N, C-alpha and C positions, 0 to 999 in steps of 0.2 A: 608215612611210608606204607605201601601196601603190605599186608600180612605175609604174602608169599616171599617178598624180598626180605622182610625181617627174619623169617624162618631160615632162608638161605644164608643170610649174613651170620646168624647164630651158629649155623653148622660149620662155617669156615673159620670161626674164631677159636683159637686154642682154649681149652678149658681153663678157667681161672684168669684169663687174660682178655676179658671183654671190655677193657678200657678203651678210651677214645684213640690211644696210640695204635691199636691193632685193627681198628675198624677201617674197611675200605669204603670210600677213599680216605687215606690217612693224611693226605695233603692235596693241594690243588692238582688237577689233572689237565694236561694240555693235549689238545687234539691238533696235530700238525697237518695242515692243509697245503698241498703242492700247487695252489693257485692263488692269484691275487685276491685281495678283499673285494667284495661287491659282486662276485660272480655267483652262479647257481650253486656250485660246490661249497663256496664259502658261506653263503646264506644258509644252506642246508645244515652245515656243521654248526653254525651259531644257534639255529633253532634247536638242534639236538643237544648241544652243550648246555643251553639254558634249562631244558627239561631234565637232563641227567642230573644237573645240580640240585634241582628241586626233588627229584625222585630218590636220589641216593644221599642227599644231605651233605654235599660238598661243593667245592667250586670247580667247574669245568670251563675251560676257556680255549679259544682258537688261536693258533699261532700260524700265520701265513708264511710259507717259504716257497714262492713260485719260481719257475724256471727250470731249465735243463731236464725237461721230461720227468720232473718229480724226483730226480736223483738226490738233490740236496735234502729234500724233506725226508726221503727214505733213509738216508744216512743218519739223520738226526734221530729218527725213531729207533732204528736197529742198534744204535750205539748207546741208547738209554737203558737204564735198569729195567728188566722185564717184570715190573711190579704193578703194572696197570695204571701208572701215573703219567705215562706218555703213550698216546694212541695215534694211529695214522688213519687219515681218510685216503683210501685207495679208490681207484676208479677204472673204468674201461681203458683209460689212458695207460694205466699200469700194464695191462695185458699187451697193449700195442708196443710199449717201450721195450719189451723183451726182444722183439724182432727188429725194432726200428734202430736200436743202438747196437753198435758192434759188440760191446761188452759192458754189461751193467755191473756196478760194484756191489750188487746185492742180488739175491734170488728171491723174488716175491713169494715163491711157493715154499721156501725153506726158512727164510729170515723173518717171516711174519706168521702169526696165528690168526685165523679169521674169527671175527666176533659176530657180525651180522650185516646184512645189506641195510641201507637206509632208504634208498629210493631208486626208481627206474624212470627213464625218460626217452622219448623218441626225438628224432630230428625231423625237420620239415623241408620239403622241396617247395620253393616259391618262385614266382616270376613277377616281372613288372606288371602293374595293374592294367597297362595298355597292351600287354603281350597278346599275340594271336593264340597262344596256348592256353586254352581254358581248362584242360586236364593234363595229367602226366602222360596219358595215352597220346595226346596231340604232340607232345614233345618227342615221345618215342618214335612216332610215325615220321616226324620231320627229320630226326636223326638218322633213321634208316634210309630215308630218301636222299639225304646229302651227308654221308658219313664224314665226320671231322670238321663240319662247318659251323657247329654251334658251340658256344662257350658256357661253361658251368663254373660258378664261383664258389670257392670255399676259403676257409682260413688256411693256415700254414700246412705245408706238406707233412704228412704223417699224423695230422690231427684226425680225430674220429670223423669229423665232417669230410675231410679230404679223402680218407679211405672209404667212407660210405659212398662217395662219388665214384671211386675206382671200382668198388663192388657192384655199383649200379650198372656200369659199363658191361661187365661180364654177365650179370644176371639177366639184363635186358637184351644182350646181344647187339649192342650199338656202340658207336664211336663218337666221341665229342672231345673237345679240348677243355681240360681242367685248369682254371686260372687261380692259383693260390694268392691270397691277400694277407696283409700283415695282421688284420683283425676283423672282427665282425662288422664294425662301423663302415669299413672300406667296402666290404662285400655288399652291404645294404645300399650304399651310395651308388656303386656300380650297377646294381640291379635296378634301382629307381631311375638311373640315367639311361637305362636301356642298353648298357654295354654287355650285359649278360643275358643269355636266354633263360638261365635257371640259376638258383643259388640253393645251398643247403646249410642249415644251421639249426640251433635249438629253437623250440617254439617260444621260449621266454625272450630270446634275443630279438625276435622279429614281431613279438606280440603287439607292440604299439603301432608299428607300421602296417600290420595286418588290419588292426582296428580302424586306422585312419584311411584305409583303402589305397595305400601307396603301393602295396605289393599284394599278390594273390597267392594263397596257399594252394598247391596242386596235389600234394600227397604227404602223408606221414610215413615214417620208416618202419614202424613196428608191425608185428603180425596181425594185430587187431587195432581198431581205432583207439586213440588215446583218450583217457578219461578227461584230460584237460582241454581237448579239442575234438569232441566227438563228431563234428560236422566235416572234418577233413578225412577224405578217403585214404586208405593205405596204398602203398606201392603195390602190394599184392592184389588189391582190388582193381588196380590200374592195369593189371595184366602181366605182372612180373611175379610169377608164383614162388620163386625161391628166395625172394629178397626179404631180409629180416635184420634190422639194426635197432637195438635198444641199448642205450648206454646206462650206466649205473654208478652209484657211489656207495661205499661200504666202509665199515669201521674194522680196522685190524689192530693187533697189538704186536710188540716184539716177540720173536720166538723165545720160548721159555717162560712166558707169562703163566702163572698158575691157572689151571683149569677152573678153579673155584671163582677166580676173578672174572674170567671169560663168561662163566655162567651168570654171575651177578649182572654184568653188563648186558648180556644177551636178553635176560629176562626183563630188565629195565627197558631195553629198546623195543621188545615185543609189545610192552604196554604203552610206551610213548608213541610209537608209530601207528597205534590203533586209536589214539585220541583224536576226536573230530577236529579240534582246533589245529593240531599239528598237521593232520591230513589236508585241511583247508589251506593252511599257510604254504605248504609245499606244492599243492596243486596249482596255486596262483603262479608258481614258478615253472609250471609244466611238469612237475615231478609227482609221480604216483608213489606215495610213501608205502614201503613194504619191508618188514623185517624178514629175516631168514634164519635158519639154523646155521651154525658155523660151517657145517658140511656142505650146505647148499651154495653158499657164496664162494667157498673154496672150489667147488665143482664148476661154478660159473667162470671164475678166474681162469681155471685150466682150459676150459673149452674156448674162451675168448682169445687166449694166447695162441691156440692152434688156428682159430678162425682168421685172425688178423695176420698171422705169419704167412698164410697162403695168399692173402690179398696183397701184402707187401712184396712178396716174391713175384707174383704174377705181374704187378705193376712195374717191377724193376726199380723200386725206390732204393736209392743208395743208403746204406747204413750210416748213421751219424756217429 
């Protein structure tokens, strides 16, 4: 264990009680993930859990609780003892849920304490390989010439992908029809069959089809080119100056978790997310590993709540 972590652990242990029963973690730590196993968030959490276990000398494991906009997972975490042994993976989806649901049974700003970001990732606009649109600017020009005539595929209404398409309408000053699908595989099939002029999803979700030449990437959604796909131009480079969508995953703990435990976890994550092997493994998923201070990820959550509230209201999406 690194010296800095050992020193910090020593500082938080009561004098004369440095036995194993007082050391953090004192028992297995679960990281509750509001998504199904096998996805980007799940794999990220498993990579981090493995490294936290090695770094802090305990067992960290992932518990998947998908569905209902992350409500079930959030309930599990905030009803657990705030002792650092139950943690939550929250995401950009958490910020969306605040406005998407009529009333959440929790407040992400009050019922959780931030620990650190884990990683950030863009989405990608892509078209059929045989599409006449070679660039996103081509699509924008066509949409302006024939408003409402083009179809853009996303996953379900209220997802980050779906709202990114809604935001694109406003930012680019164009109109098109957004076609929600039940999942990414359906969006990909519709795109490859030529039923969609454009689709938007994560780079990792379409990486294989991009490599096989079945679809063509037109633009990525972040303000600068993604480290995982530097050859893909950004939406801003395509002429939409105000467009910026970057999703994220982060670790949070229940409100009331001792600051000392948050510090231990944050310091461990700062070291883990700087490790070349961890950075490489996450970059393969299209994720740029990056730790933050608790204050930084808290500010990001607040700003994204406000950002997506405006998009949801402008799109007229009915609260669930």
